[in-house]
C-alpha positions as CSV (number, residue, x, y, z in Angstrom):
1,M,50.7,-11.4,49.9
2,K,47.1,-10.5,49.0
3,H,46.2,-10.8,52.7
4,I,48.9,-8.4,53.7
5,M,47.8,-5.8,51.1
6,I,44.2,-6.1,52.2
7,L,45.2,-5.6,55.9
8,L,47.4,-2.7,55.0
9,A,44.6,-1.0,53.0
10,A,42.1,-1.6,55.8
11,G,44.6,-0.1,58.3
12,L,45.2,3.0,56.1
13,L,41.4,3.5,55.8
14,W,41.0,3.2,59.6
15,A,43.9,5.6,60.2
16,A,42.4,8.2,57.8
17,S,39.0,8.1,59.6
18,A,40.4,7.9,63.2
19,P,40.8,11.7,63.7
20,Q,37.1,12.2,62.8
21,I,36.0,9.4,65.1
22,F,38.0,10.7,68.1
23,A,37.7,14.4,67.4
24,D,36.3,16.7,70.1
25,D,33.0,18.1,69.1
26,S,33.9,21.6,70.5
27,S,33.2,23.2,67.2
28,A,29.5,22.4,67.5
29,S,27.3,25.5,67.7
30,V,25.3,26.0,70.9
31,T,22.6,28.5,71.9
32,L,22.6,29.7,75.5
33,T,20.2,32.1,77.2
34,G,21.1,34.0,80.3
35,L,22.2,37.3,81.8
36,L,24.9,39.1,79.8
37,A,26.9,41.5,82.0
38,C,30.3,43.2,82.1
39,G,32.8,41.1,83.9
40,K,34.6,44.1,85.3
41,C,31.9,46.8,85.9
42,S,28.9,44.7,87.0
43,L,30.3,41.3,88.1
44,H,33.7,42.4,89.4
45,I,35.4,39.1,88.3
46,C,37.5,40.5,85.4
47,K,40.4,43.0,85.4
48,E,39.2,44.5,82.1
49,C,35.8,45.0,80.5
50,Q,34.6,41.7,79.1
51,N,31.2,40.2,78.3
52,V,30.2,37.4,80.6
53,L,27.1,35.3,80.1
54,Q,25.7,33.9,83.3
55,V,23.5,30.8,82.7
56,Q,21.6,28.8,85.4
57,K,22.5,25.1,85.1
58,D,21.5,22.5,87.6
59,G,20.8,25.1,90.2
60,K,24.2,26.8,89.8
61,T,25.4,29.9,87.9
62,V,27.8,29.0,85.1
63,N,29.9,31.9,83.7
64,Y,30.8,31.9,80.0
65,F,33.5,34.4,79.2
66,L,32.9,35.8,75.7
67,T,35.9,36.1,73.4
68,Q,36.8,39.6,72.3
69,N,35.5,39.2,68.7
70,P,33.5,41.8,66.7
71,V,30.1,40.3,67.7
72,S,31.0,40.5,71.4
73,K,32.6,44.0,71.2
74,D,29.7,45.5,69.3
75,F,27.2,44.4,72.0
76,H,29.3,45.4,74.9
77,S,28.1,49.0,75.0
78,N,24.5,47.7,75.7
79,I,25.6,46.1,79.0
80,C,28.7,47.9,80.3
81,Q,28.0,49.8,83.5
82,T,24.5,48.4,83.8
83,D,23.0,45.4,85.6
84,G,23.2,43.4,82.4
85,E,20.6,42.2,79.9
86,K,18.9,38.9,79.3
87,V,20.1,37.6,75.9
88,T,20.4,34.5,73.8
89,V,23.9,33.9,72.5
90,T,24.8,31.5,69.7
91,G,28.4,30.3,69.3
92,T,31.0,27.7,70.2
93,V,32.1,26.8,73.7
94,S,35.6,25.7,74.7
95,T,37.5,25.6,78.0
96,D,40.5,27.5,79.1
97,G,41.6,25.9,82.4
98,D,38.6,26.0,84.6
99,K,36.9,28.8,82.5
100,Q,34.1,28.3,80.0
101,V,34.9,30.4,76.9
102,L,32.1,31.3,74.4
103,T,33.0,32.5,70.9
104,A,29.8,34.3,69.9
105,T,28.5,34.4,66.4
106,K,25.2,36.0,67.3
107,I,23.8,37.9,70.4
108,E,20.1,38.7,70.6
109,P,18.2,40.4,73.4
110,V,15.4,38.3,74.9
111,K,12.0,40.0,74.4
């Protein structure tokens, strides 16, 4: 009976830690530098104005579509109807189908 209780306790401990072991690390903050431009006005890849960060990765351009949060919206007037601006964006990245989605927590112009 003691062996069964020990195995049961060990199983419960493992089950409690399993979500942390197998969890996706998509909540990790990243910092990316690239050209931030309006997806509609400059890049012509969106139906509505949206910030898109273009980053060069392995010789290819990767588009990160910024979510419409206050950080992104506040910066949009700097890049809409221009050729864009080189910036550093900090935030979290997720995927939506084949799109890379970036939820910005900070956007800073590169000097």
